[in-house]
MARSERO-457711 format. One record per residue: x, y, z of N, C-alpha, C, O in turn; residue number from 1. Coordinates in steps of 0.1 Angstrom, whole numbers, plus 5000, padded with zeros to 4 digits. Example, Ala and Ser with C-alpha at 12.3 -4.5 7.8 and 13.67 -1.06 7.14 Angstrom:
2
   n.x   n.y   n.z  ca.x  ca.y  ca.z   c.x   c.y   c.z   o.x   o.y   o.z    i
  5132  4943  5078  5123  4955  5078  5132  4967  5078  5142  4967  5085    1
  5128  4978  5071  5137  4989  5071  5129  5000  5079  5134  5011  5080    2
//
This chain:
241
   n.x   n.y   n.z  ca.x  ca.y  ca.z   c.x   c.y   c.z   o.x   o.y   o.z    i
  5011  4985  5004  5000  5002  5002  5005  5012  4999  5015  5011  5007    1
  5007  5023  4994  5015  5033  4985  5015  5039  5004  5009  5034  5013    2
  5021  5049  5004  5021  5056  5017  5024  5074  5012  5034  5080  5005    3
  5013  5078  5017  5018  5089  5014  5022  5102  5015  5015  5107  5024    4
  5029  5109  5011  5034  5118  5007  5030  5135  5015  5024  5144  5010    5
  5038  5133  5035  5034  5142  5040  5040  5157  5040  5049  5162  5034    6
  5033  5163  5047  5032  5182  5051  5055  5175  5054  5063  5171  5045    7
  5056  5175  5060  5071  5169  5064  5076  5169  5051  5083  5179  5047    8
  5073  5158  5042  5083  5156  5028  5080  5168  5021  5090  5175  5022    9
  5072  5172  5016  5069  5184  5009  5075  5193  5017  5079  5200  5008   10
  5082  5200  5031  5087  5210  5034  5099  5207  5031  5106  5216  5025   11
  5104  5197  5036  5122  5192  5032  5123  5193  5017  5132  5200  5014   12
  5116  5187  5007  5119  5189  4992  5121  5204  4991  5131  5210  4987   13
  5111  5210  4995  5111  5231  4990  5121  5237  4999  5126  5248  4999   14
  5123  5229  5004  5135  5236  5018  5151  5239  5011  5158  5249  5011   15
  5150  5224  5005  5164  5218  5004  5165  5219  4983  5173  5214  4975   16
  5155  5227  4982  5157  5224  4962  5166  5233  4956  5174  5230  4947   17
  5165  5245  4962  5171  5261  4959  5186  5256  4962  5194  5260  4954   18
  5189  5249  4971  5204  5251  4978  5215  5239  4972  5227  5239  4975   19
  5208  5230  4962  5215  5219  4959  5229  5222  4953  5238  5215  4957   20
  5234  5237  4940  5240  5236  4934  5253  5242  4944  5264  5243  4941   21
  5245  5245  4960  5259  5248  4968  5259  5243  4981  5267  5247  4989   22
  5248  5235  4983  5247  5225  4992  5260  5220  4999  5259  5221  5011   23
  5270  5215  4995  5279  5209  4999  5293  5219  5005  5303  5218  5013   24
  5288  5225  5000  5305  5239  5001  5303  5244  5012  5311  5245  5021   25
  5286  5249  5014  5279  5258  5030  5273  5246  5038  5262  5247  5043   26
  5278  5239  5038  5271  5224  5048  5287  5223  5053  5288  5228  5064   27
  5293  5221  5050  5308  5219  5052  5312  5237  5061  5314  5238  5073   28
  5313  5247  5050  5311  5260  5058  5307  5262  5072  5314  5262  5082   29
  5292  5263  5071  5286  5266  5081  5289  5257  5095  5288  5262  5106   30
  5293  5242  5093  5293  5234  5103  5311  5232  5107  5317  5221  5109   31
  5317  5242  5106  5330  5244  5105  5338  5236  5102  5350  5235  5108   32
  5332  5227  5090  5341  5215  5087  5338  5200  5091  5343  5189  5088   33
  5328  5204  5102  5321  5192  5110  5321  5184  5097  5330  5176  5094   34
  5307  5186  5087  5295  5179  5086  5308  5166  5073  5306  5154  5074   35
  5312  5169  5069  5325  5161  5057  5332  5154  5067  5332  5143  5061   36
  5338  5151  5077  5343  5150  5085  5332  5141  5097  5339  5139  5107   37
  5321  5139  5097  5308  5129  5101  5301  5120  5093  5293  5111  5094   38
  5309  5128  5082  5300  5117  5071  5313  5107  5067  5310  5096  5062   39
  5323  5109  5069  5333  5101  5067  5333  5090  5081  5334  5078  5079   40
  5332  5095  5089  5331  5090  5101  5319  5075  5097  5323  5064  5097   41
  5304  5078  5094  5295  5070  5089  5299  5062  5085  5299  5050  5090   42
  5307  5066  5073  5312  5055  5060  5321  5049  5068  5320  5037  5069   43
  5331  5055  5075  5338  5041  5085  5334  5030  5090  5341  5021  5088   44
  5322  5028  5097  5314  5022  5105  5310  5011  5097  5309  5000  5102   45
  5306  5013  5085  5301  5002  5073  5306  4991  5069  5300  4981  5067   46
  5325  4994  5065  5332  4986  5063  5324  4973  5054  5319  4963  5058   47
  5323  4978  5042  5315  4972  5029  5326  4966  5022  5335  4973  5018   48
  5327  4957  5021  5334  4944  5014  5334  4952  4993  5324  4958  4988   49
  5344  4950  4988  5345  4957  4973  5329  4949  4963  5322  4954  4955   50
  5329  4937  4967  5312  4925  4962  5299  4935  4967  5288  4935  4962   51
  5303  4943  4979  5290  4948  4985  5279  4959  4972  5283  4966  4963   52
  5264  4958  4975  5257  4970  4976  5252  4976  4984  5242  4972  4989   53
  5258  4986  4989  5248  4999  4997  5241  5005  4993  5243  5009  4982   54
  5230  5009  4999  5219  5021  4999  5220  5031  5005  5220  5030  5017   55
  5220  5042  4999  5227  5056  5008  5214  5062  5011  5212  5073  5004   56
  5203  5059  5020  5188  5069  5019  5194  5085  5017  5206  5090  5015   57
  5183  5089  5019  5184  5102  5017  5200  5112  5014  5206  5121  5020   58
  5201  5104  4998  5216  5109  4998  5219  5123  4994  5230  5128  4993   59
  5208  5129  4991  5211  5139  4989  5221  5145  4976  5217  5145  4965   60
  5234  5148  4979  5239  5149  4965  5247  5143  4965  5254  5143  4954   61
  5250  5135  4974  5256  5118  4973  5271  5120  4977  5281  5114  4974   62
  5268  5130  4987  5285  5130  4995  5289  5121  5001  5300  5123  5005   63
  5280  5105  5005  5278  5097  5017  5280  5087  5005  5287  5077  5008   64
  5275  5088  4994  5275  5073  4982  5295  5073  4981  5304  5065  4983   65
  5293  5092  4975  5306  5092  4971  5324  5087  4978  5335  5085  4974   66
  5314  5085  4993  5327  5085  4999  5327  5065  5002  5336  5058  5007   67
  5318  5063  4998  5314  5050  5002  5321  5039  4991  5328  5030  4994   68
  5315  5042  4979  5328  5038  4965  5340  5041  4965  5349  5034  4959   69
  5342  5050  4970  5361  5056  4970  5363  5047  4985  5373  5040  4982   70
  5361  5045  4995  5364  5039  5004  5368  5026  5001  5380  5022  5003   71
  5358  5017  4995  5354  5003  4996  5357  4997  4981  5363  4987  4977   72
  5352  5007  4975  5347  4999  4957  5335  4994  4954  5331  4988  4944   73
  5327  4996  4967  5316  4989  4966  5306  4995  4954  5310  5005  4948   74
  5294  4988  4952  5283  4995  4941  5276  5003  4957  5275  5000  4969   75
  5272  5011  4950  5261  5021  4963  5246  5026  4951  5244  5034  4941   76
  5241  5021  4954  5223  5027  4952  5218  5040  4962  5211  5037  4972   77
  5223  5055  4959  5216  5062  4967  5202  5070  4959  5201  5070  4947   78
  5192  5075  4970  5182  5073  4969  5177  5086  4975  5182  5089  4985   79
  5166  5094  4970  5165  5106  4976  5152  5111  4965  5150  5108  4954   80
  5144  5121  4975  5127  5127  4975  5137  5137  4964  5128  5140  4956   81
  5143  5141  4962  5147  5158  4955  5155  5157  4946  5167  5154  4947   82
  5146  5160  4930  5151  5158  4915  5163  5166  4917  5173  5161  4911   83
  5165  5180  4925  5177  5191  4928  5182  5184  4927  5188  5180  4917   84
  5183  5176  4944  5193  5170  4948  5203  5164  4942  5215  5166  4941   85
  5195  5154  4938  5197  5140  4928  5205  5146  4915  5215  5139  4911   86
  5204  5156  4909  5208  5165  4898  5220  5169  4897  5225  5169  4886   87
  5226  5175  4908  5236  5179  4914  5245  5165  4918  5256  5163  4913   88
  5239  5156  4929  5245  5143  4928  5250  5137  4920  5261  5132  4923   89
  5245  5136  4908  5248  5127  4895  5262  5138  4891  5273  5134  4888   90
  5259  5149  4892  5272  5153  4881  5287  5150  4894  5299  5145  4891   91
  5280  5156  4908  5290  5148  4915  5299  5137  4912  5311  5136  4910   92
  5287  5129  4912  5293  5114  4907  5302  5111  4897  5312  5106  4899   93
  5298  5114  4886  5305  5116  4875  5319  5121  4875  5328  5114  4870   94
  5322  5135  4881  5332  5139  4885  5345  5131  4895  5357  5131  4895   95
  5335  5123  4904  5344  5114  4911  5345  5104  4902  5345  5093  4908   96
  5345  5101  4885  5348  5091  4883  5340  5076  4887  5343  5065  4883   97
  5330  5080  4898  5321  5063  4901  5307  5062  4893  5297  5055  4897   98
  5309  5071  4880  5294  5065  4875  5290  5051  4871  5278  5049  4868   99
  5301  5039  4872  5296  5030  4870  5297  5025  4883  5297  5013  4883  100
  5298  5031  4896  5295  5019  4904  5285  5024  4910  5277  5016  4915  101
  5281  5039  4910  5272  5047  4918  5258  5051  4908  5259  5057  4897  102
  5244  5046  4915  5234  5048  4909  5225  5056  4920  5226  5056  4932  103
  5215  5065  4909  5214  5076  4919  5200  5070  4913  5199  5063  4903  104
  5187  5074  4924  5172  5069  4923  5163  5080  4929  5166  5084  4940  105
  5152  5085  4922  5141  5090  4932  5134  5082  4938  5129  5073  4932  106
  5131  5082  4953  5122  5075  4962  5120  5084  4976  5123  5096  4979  107
  5116  5077  4981  5111  5079  4997  5117  5071  5007  5115  5059  5004  108
  5123  5072  5021  5125  5065  5028  5116  5057  5034  5120  5047  5038  109
  5099  5059  5036  5091  5059  5040  5087  5047  5034  5082  5038  5042  110
  5087  5044  5019  5082  5032  5009  5094  5030  4997  5095  5036  4986  111
  5105  5019  5002  5114  5022  4997  5111  5010  4983  5103  5001  4984  112
  5118  5012  4970  5112  5004  4962  5119  4993  4959  5121  4990  4947  113
  5122  4986  4967  5131  4972  4968  5126  4963  4975  5118  4966  4984  114
  5128  4949  4973  5127  4937  4976  5133  4937  4989  5144  4941  4992  115
  5121  4932  5000  5133  4926  5016  5145  4917  5009  5146  4909  5001  116
  5156  4924  5019  5171  4918  5018  5180  4922  5008  5190  4914  5007  117
  5179  4929  5000  5186  4936  4987  5196  4935  4994  5201  4924  4994  118
  5201  4946  5001  5213  4954  5004  5216  4945  5011  5211  4935  5017  119
  5235  4952  5010  5243  4943  5019  5247  4952  5033  5252  4947  5044  120
  5244  4963  5029  5244  4979  5041  5238  4990  5035  5236  4991  5023  121
  5233  5000  5048  5227  5007  5045  5228  5018  5054  5228  5015  5066  122
  5230  5031  5050  5232  5042  5055  5220  5051  5052  5211  5046  5046  123
  5222  5065  5058  5213  5074  5057  5215  5085  5070  5217  5083  5081  124
  5213  5098  5063  5217  5113  5070  5207  5125  5069  5203  5131  5059  125
  5206  5125  5079  5198  5136  5084  5185  5132  5078  5181  5138  5068  126
  5176  5122  5083  5160  5117  5079  5152  5115  5087  5142  5111  5083  127
  5153  5116  5101  5140  5109  5110  5137  5123  5112  5125  5127  5111  128
  5146  5131  5113  5134  5148  5117  5127  5151  5107  5121  5161  5109  129
  5124  5143  5095  5118  5148  5078  5107  5137  5077  5099  5136  5068  130
  5107  5130  5088  5097  5116  5086  5079  5116  5094  5083  5121  5105  131
  5071  5116  5094  5059  5115  5099  5061  5107  5113  5058  5112  5124  132
  5067  5091  5110  5067  5081  5118  5081  5077  5115  5084  5073  5104  133
  5092  5079  5128  5106  5070  5125  5101  5058  5129  5105  5051  5120  134
  5094  5051  5136  5092  5037  5138  5094  5031  5122  5103  5025  5117  135
  5082  5037  5117  5077  5028  5106  5090  5027  5096  5095  5019  5088  136
  5095  5044  5101  5107  5048  5086  5116  5036  5089  5120  5029  5080  137
  5122  5030  5105  5132  5024  5107  5129  5009  5103  5137  5002  5098  138
  5112  5004  5105  5114  4990  5100  5111  4989  5085  5108  4978  5081  139
  5113  5000  5075  5112  4999  5066  5128  4999  5059  5132  4991  5050  140
  5137  5010  5066  5152  5006  5063  5155  4993  5063  5160  4986  5054  141
  5151  4990  5080  5157  4976  5081  5153  4967  5072  5163  4961  5068  142
  5145  4964  5066  5133  4958  5053  5142  4951  5044  5141  4939  5040  143
  5152  4961  5042  5155  4961  5024  5175  4952  5026  5183  4947  5018  144
  5175  4953  5042  5188  4952  5044  5194  4934  5049  5194  4930  5060  145
  5199  4927  5039  5204  4916  5046  5208  4909  5062  5218  4913  5068  146
  5201  4902  5065  5207  4897  5082  5220  4898  5082  5227  4890  5076  147
  5224  4909  5090  5241  4905  5096  5243  4920  5088  5253  4926  5092  148
  5237  4923  5079  5237  4942  5073  5243  4952  5081  5240  4950  5093  149
  5250  4962  5079  5250  4972  5090  5242  4983  5084  5241  4984  5072  150
  5239  4990  5091  5234  5003  5091  5234  5010  5099  5235  5005  5110  151
  5235  5025  5097  5239  5034  5100  5238  5047  5098  5242  5050  5087  152
  5234  5058  5106  5229  5066  5106  5237  5080  5109  5248  5079  5116  153
  5232  5094  5104  5239  5104  5114  5233  5117  5110  5230  5122  5099  154
  5231  5122  5123  5221  5132  5126  5230  5145  5133  5241  5146  5137  155
  5222  5152  5131  5223  5167  5141  5223  5160  5160  5218  5150  5164  156
  5230  5167  5165  5220  5161  5182  5228  5174  5189  5237  5182  5188  157
  5218  5171  5198  5219  5187  5208  5231  5182  5221  5230  5172  5228  158
  5240  5193  5221  5251  5184  5230  5248  5182  5244  5247  5193  5248  159
  5247  5175  5253  5247  5170  5267  5255  5176  5273  5253  5173  5285  160
  5266  5186  5273  5270  5194  5283  5267  5204  5283  5264  5209  5272  161
  5265  5215  5298  5254  5224  5294  5265  5236  5288  5261  5244  5279  162
  5275  5235  5293  5283  5247  5286  5286  5245  5269  5288  5255  5262  163
  5285  5234  5264  5284  5230  5249  5274  5235  5245  5278  5242  5235  164
  5263  5234  5246  5250  5233  5245  5243  5246  5244  5233  5247  5237  165
  5248  5258  5255  5251  5270  5255  5254  5276  5246  5249  5287  5243  166
  5268  5269  5238  5274  5279  5232  5262  5274  5213  5262  5282  5204  167
  5257  5263  5212  5254  5254  5202  5244  5262  5199  5241  5268  5188  168
  5235  5262  5215  5220  5271  5212  5224  5285  5208  5216  5289  5199  169
  5235  5295  5213  5236  5311  5208  5236  5305  5192  5228  5309  5184  170
  5248  5294  5187  5250  5293  5173  5236  5288  5167  5230  5297  5160  171
  5232  5282  5168  5223  5275  5155  5208  5287  5165  5201  5286  5155  172
  5204  5291  5170  5194  5299  5171  5196  5315  5167  5186  5322  5168  173
  5207  5320  5163  5211  5334  5163  5223  5337  5148  5221  5343  5137  174
  5237  5330  5155  5247  5329  5144  5246  5321  5128  5251  5323  5117  175
  5239  5313  5131  5237  5301  5118  5224  5308  5111  5223  5304  5100  176
  5216  5313  5113  5206  5321  5105  5215  5337  5102  5212  5343  5092  177
  5220  5340  5106  5224  5353  5105  5237  5349  5095  5244  5357  5090  178
  5239  5337  5094  5251  5338  5082  5247  5331  5070  5252  5329  5059  179
  5232  5325  5075  5228  5320  5062  5222  5336  5054  5223  5338  5042  180
  5218  5345  5061  5212  5353  5054  5221  5359  5048  5216  5365  5039  181
  5236  5360  5047  5248  5369  5040  5248  5358  5027  5251  5364  5016  182
  5246  5344  5026  5246  5337  5014  5233  5335  5006  5234  5338  4994  183
  5224  5332  5012  5212  5335  4998  5201  5334  5009  5202  5331  5021  184
  5190  5339  5003  5178  5339  5014  5172  5323  5014  5166  5320  5024  185
  5175  5312  5002  5173  5299  5009  5180  5297  5020  5174  5293  5030  186
  5195  5298  5020  5201  5293  5033  5200  5300  5047  5201  5296  5059  187
  5197  5313  5040  5188  5319  5058  5174  5312  5059  5166  5317  5067  188
  5170  5302  5053  5155  5299  5059  5159  5283  5065  5153  5276  5073  189
  5171  5280  5057  5172  5267  5061  5181  5277  5079  5176  5275  5090  190
  5190  5282  5079  5194  5286  5088  5182  5290  5101  5183  5284  5112  191
  5175  5299  5100  5162  5299  5108  5152  5284  5112  5144  5283  5121  192
  5155  5275  5105  5144  5263  5103  5151  5252  5113  5145  5243  5120  193
  5170  5254  5112  5171  5239  5120  5173  5237  5133  5175  5226  5138  194
  5174  5248  5140  5176  5251  5154  5166  5247  5160  5168  5240  5169  195
  5151  5250  5158  5136  5241  5161  5138  5226  5157  5138  5216  5163  196
  5139  5227  5147  5136  5210  5137  5149  5202  5148  5145  5191  5152  197
  5158  5204  5152  5168  5197  5157  5162  5196  5172  5159  5186  5177  198
  5161  5207  5179  5159  5208  5191  5150  5204  5193  5149  5200  5204  199
  5137  5201  5184  5122  5194  5186  5120  5183  5184  5110  5178  5189  200
  5130  5175  5173  5132  5161  5173  5137  5154  5181  5133  5143  5183  201
  5149  5160  5187  5153  5152  5205  5147  5151  5215  5149  5144  5224  202
  5134  5163  5214  5125  5164  5226  5114  5156  5225  5107  5153  5235  203
  5112  5149  5209  5101  5139  5206  5105  5125  5212  5100  5115  5218  204
  5123  5129  5205  5128  5110  5209  5136  5115  5211  5144  5120  5203  205
  5137  5114  5225  5153  5119  5232  5162  5099  5226  5158  5089  5221  206
  5172  5102  5230  5184  5091  5226  5181  5078  5232  5190  5069  5229  207
  5175  5075  5236  5170  5060  5241  5156  5054  5234  5152  5043  5232  208
  5150  5070  5231  5137  5069  5223  5143  5061  5214  5143  5049  5212  209
  5150  5071  5208  5160  5066  5193  5163  5050  5192  5158  5041  5185  210
  5172  5050  5203  5175  5033  5203  5170  5023  5203  5173  5012  5201  211
  5154  5029  5207  5143  5023  5212  5143  5014  5192  5145  5003  5188  212
  5138  5028  5186  5134  5027  5176  5141  5014  5168  5135  5004  5164  213
  5155  5019  5167  5163  5007  5161  5161  4991  5167  5161  4982  5158  214
  5159  4988  5177  5155  4975  5182  5145  4966  5179  5144  4954  5177  215
  5134  4980  5180  5125  4974  5174  5124  4971  5162  5117  4961  5158  216
  5129  4977  5156  5134  4972  5137  5137  4961  5136  5132  4956  5126  217
  5145  4954  5143  5152  4943  5150  5166  4944  5142  5170  4936  5134  218
  5171  4959  5148  5190  4964  5146  5193  4959  5155  5185  4964  5163  219
  5201  4950  5162  5211  4946  5168  5226  4947  5171  5234  4948  5162  220
  5231  4949  5186  5244  4952  5183  5246  4967  5183  5255  4969  5175  221
  5241  4976  5187  5241  4993  5189  5254  4999  5198  5259  4997  5209  222
  5258  5009  5184  5265  5015  5192  5268  5031  5186  5261  5035  5177  223
  5276  5037  5190  5270  5056  5187  5284  5060  5190  5294  5054  5194  224
  5281  5078  5185  5295  5083  5190  5292  5095  5190  5292  5100  5179  225
  5289  5102  5199  5288  5116  5198  5295  5123  5193  5304  5126  5201  226
  5295  5133  5177  5302  5143  5174  5304  5154  5177  5297  5161  5183  227
  5314  5157  5173  5319  5175  5182  5316  5181  5190  5311  5192  5189  228
  5318  5175  5200  5311  5183  5216  5295  5179  5220  5289  5182  5230  229
  5289  5170  5204  5273  5169  5207  5268  5174  5195  5256  5171  5194  230
  5275  5181  5184  5270  5189  5176  5260  5174  5163  5249  5174  5157  231
  5268  5168  5163  5262  5152  5158  5265  5141  5159  5277  5140  5160  232
  5256  5130  5160  5255  5114  5160  5255  5107  5153  5249  5106  5142  233
  5263  5098  5161  5266  5086  5147  5258  5076  5152  5257  5075  5164  234
  5252  5066  5143  5243  5058  5157  5246  5045  5141  5245  5049  5129  235
  5250  5031  5145  5245  5020  5140  5251  5012  5143  5263  5012  5147  236
  5241  4997  5140  5242  4987  5142  5235  4975  5128  5232  4978  5117  237
  5234  4965  5134  5234  4949  5128  5223  4947  5122  5215  4949  5131  238
  5216  4943  5112  5200  4935  5114  5205  4921  5118  5216  4916  5116  239
  5194  4916  5124  5196  4909  5136  5188  4896  5121  5184  4900  5110  240
  5189  4884  5123  5188  4873  5117  5170  4873  5115  5165  4863  5109  241
//
């Protein structure tokens, strides 16, 4: 049964569509170079064999897909709901010389167009804040991974340390929107959006609840790494039998 597109889906697509040509440059700049480092760490948790096929969900401009291809020499399928981000991703894949091993497709995480146990591993980045039902989405992600395959996630986080959290609030609440304003109207809008989006998600889904969603989806041996004093978090585990 088809899963209807939600307001969150539409909002995310509209928000990021104008940013595709500059996304990677300013995502790195506005995160003080941390976003690319977080993505590399996420990829390092997968440890895919050269003959593996990995699914990268919410692939955007294919940054994680390219890192997977470069690091492991594996095949990668990237899927995203944004045609604009995928167009930029395909150009980046071509420039990286990985067009033979990376394929990018249009689709939504809530209803992946693949059979059960299709992939050896799966990654997803900045996704759960944009879906209405994170539990159902986690179950759908786990569905397409072979038993024993690694599933890994990167997401923004709220620093647990009081001092770091105060600095984070100043940056996301004031400095990030101001910096976005200097770049373009689209980046200003994203800067204004992220503070409430990140805080709101972790208020509704504290870390233990998120880990519970993973366990309920049949993902085992969970581990996590808080990145950059709490600005980001990587979670990974293996699909059970």
